[in-house]
C-alpha positions in Angstrom: 111.7 82.6 96.5 110.9 85.3 94.0 109.1 88.4 95.3 107.5 91.4 93.6 107.9 94.7 95.5 105.8 97.7 95.4 106.9 100.4 97.8 106.7 104.0 98.8 109.9 105.5 100.4 109.7 108.8 102.1 112.6 110.8 103.7 113.5 114.1 105.2 116.4 114.3 102.7 115.3 112.8 99.3 118.4 114.0 97.3 120.7 112.0 99.6 118.4 108.9 99.3 118.1 109.0 95.5 121.5 107.3 94.7 120.8 104.5 97.2 117.3 103.8 95.6 118.7 104.0 92.1 121.4 101.5 93.0 118.9 99.1 94.5 116.7 99.4 91.4 119.7 98.9 89.1 120.7 95.7 91.0 117.2 94.2 90.7 116.0 95.6 87.4 113.0 97.5 88.4 111.5 100.9 88.0 111.2 103.9 90.3 110.1 107.5 90.2 109.9 110.5 92.5 106.5 111.9 93.3 105.2 114.5 95.8 104.6 111.6 98.3 108.2 110.2 97.9 109.9 107.5 95.8 107.7 104.9 94.3 109.6 101.6 93.6 108.5 98.5 91.8 110.8 95.5 91.1 111.3 91.8 91.5 113.9 90.2 93.7 115.0 86.9 95.2 115.1 86.2 99.0 114.3 83.7 101.7 111.3 85.7 103.0 109.5 89.0 102.6 110.6 90.0 106.1 114.3 89.4 105.3 114.1 91.4 102.1 112.2 94.3 103.7 114.7 94.5 106.6 117.6 94.5 104.1 116.1 97.2 102.0 115.2 99.5 104.9 118.6 99.0 106.6 120.3 100.0 103.3 118.1 103.1 103.0 118.6 104.1 106.7 122.4 103.9 106.4 122.1 106.8 104.0 119.3 108.8 105.6 118.3 107.9 109.2 114.8 109.3 109.0 113.5 107.2 106.1 110.0 105.6 106.1 109.2 102.5 104.0 105.7 101.3 103.1 106.1 98.1 101.2 104.1 95.3 99.7 105.9 92.1 99.0 104.0 89.7 96.7 104.7 86.0 95.9 102.5 83.1 94.8 99.1 84.7 95.8 100.4 86.0 99.1 100.9 89.7 99.8 102.8 90.9 102.9 102.6 94.6 103.8 105.1 96.3 106.0 105.5 99.8 107.5 109.2 100.2 108.2 110.3 96.9 109.9 106.8 96.1 111.2 104.6 93.6 109.4 101.0 94.9 109.0 98.9 92.6 106.9 99.4 89.1 105.3 96.8 88.4 102.7 96.4 85.1 100.9 94.3 84.9 97.7 
């Protein structure tokens, strides 16, 4: 399935996290920027489920910086799934 991701990534060490985020964005052809709240990411990617994609992204980020927080919205076909770190928070169907 194809998912659209909108996420906020926050870390205790943003400079160490920047190359990992830029690599992820380059692989999936999205956009990202650093703000005072953290890294804002927006991109499209393919995967079996939002949960699997969220887990893969957060695992990759935490390999670089252990104290990383991810607030993510994964959208596909009228359904939005929100996560805080690994935990699903809301599933909204339109």
